[in-house]
C-alpha positions in Angstrom: 148.1 -33.9 155.4 151.4 -32.1 155.6 153.3 -32.1 158.9 153.1 -28.5 160.1 153.5 -27.2 163.6 149.7 -26.7 163.9 149.0 -30.2 162.7 151.5 -31.7 165.0 150.0 -29.7 167.9 146.6 -31.0 167.0 147.9 -34.5 167.0 149.7 -34.1 170.3 146.5 -32.7 171.9 144.3 -35.4 170.3 142.0 -32.7 168.8 140.3 -35.1 166.5 139.3 -37.4 169.3 138.9 -34.7 172.0 138.2 -31.3 170.3 138.7 -28.4 172.7 140.7 -25.7 170.9 139.9 -23.8 167.7 142.7 -23.0 165.2 143.1 -19.4 166.5 143.6 -20.8 170.0 146.1 -23.4 168.8 148.0 -20.6 166.9 148.0 -18.6 170.2 149.4 -21.6 172.1 152.2 -21.8 169.5 152.9 -18.1 169.7 153.0 -18.1 173.5 155.5 -21.1 173.3 157.6 -19.2 170.7 156.9 -21.8 168.1 158.0 -24.7 170.3 155.4 -27.5 169.6 156.4 -29.5 172.7 155.9 -26.6 175.0 152.6 -25.6 173.3 151.5 -29.3 173.7 152.4 -29.2 177.4 150.4 -26.0 178.0 147.5 -27.3 175.9 147.3 -30.5 177.9 147.4 -28.5 181.2 144.5 -26.4 179.9 142.5 -29.6 179.0 143.2 -31.0 182.5 140.2 -29.5 184.2 138.2 -31.4 186.7 135.0 -31.9 184.8 133.4 -34.7 186.8 129.7 -34.7 187.1 127.4 -36.4 189.6 123.7 -36.5 189.1 122.0 -38.9 191.6 123.2 -42.4 190.7 125.0 -41.2 187.6 128.7 -40.4 187.8 130.8 -39.1 185.0 134.5 -39.3 185.9 136.8 -36.4 185.1 139.6 -36.9 182.5 141.9 -34.5 184.4 144.4 -37.2 185.4 144.7 -38.3 181.7 145.6 -34.9 180.5 148.1 -34.4 183.3 149.8 -37.7 182.3 149.8 -36.5 178.7 151.3 -33.1 179.8 154.2 -35.0 181.4 155.1 -36.4 177.9 155.8 -32.8 176.8 157.3 -31.4 180.0 159.9 -28.8 179.1 163.5 -29.8 180.1 165.2 -27.3 182.3 168.8 -27.6 180.9 170.1 -24.3 182.3 172.7 -24.6 184.9 172.0 -23.7 188.5 174.7 -22.0 190.5 175.6 -23.1 194.0 174.0 -21.1 196.8 177.4 -20.4 198.4 178.9 -18.9 195.3 
């Protein structure tokens, strides 16, 4: 499989193991991120980080929200712009 932006995004979001987005949605994530795969991965992880815990009597299914928030940190955009002093 060639390494394309969409394939790298699928890999970063673990779409094979945890399918969530269709190809159109992945394309949209890339478009919103101006083609930046890391930023699209960050946004995709945040979208996957929903609290989906379920409790039915004695059965509890734990949310994977914290997992996706940890994954999002791997792709957190760097803010490299300079910040001016408040007294300037």
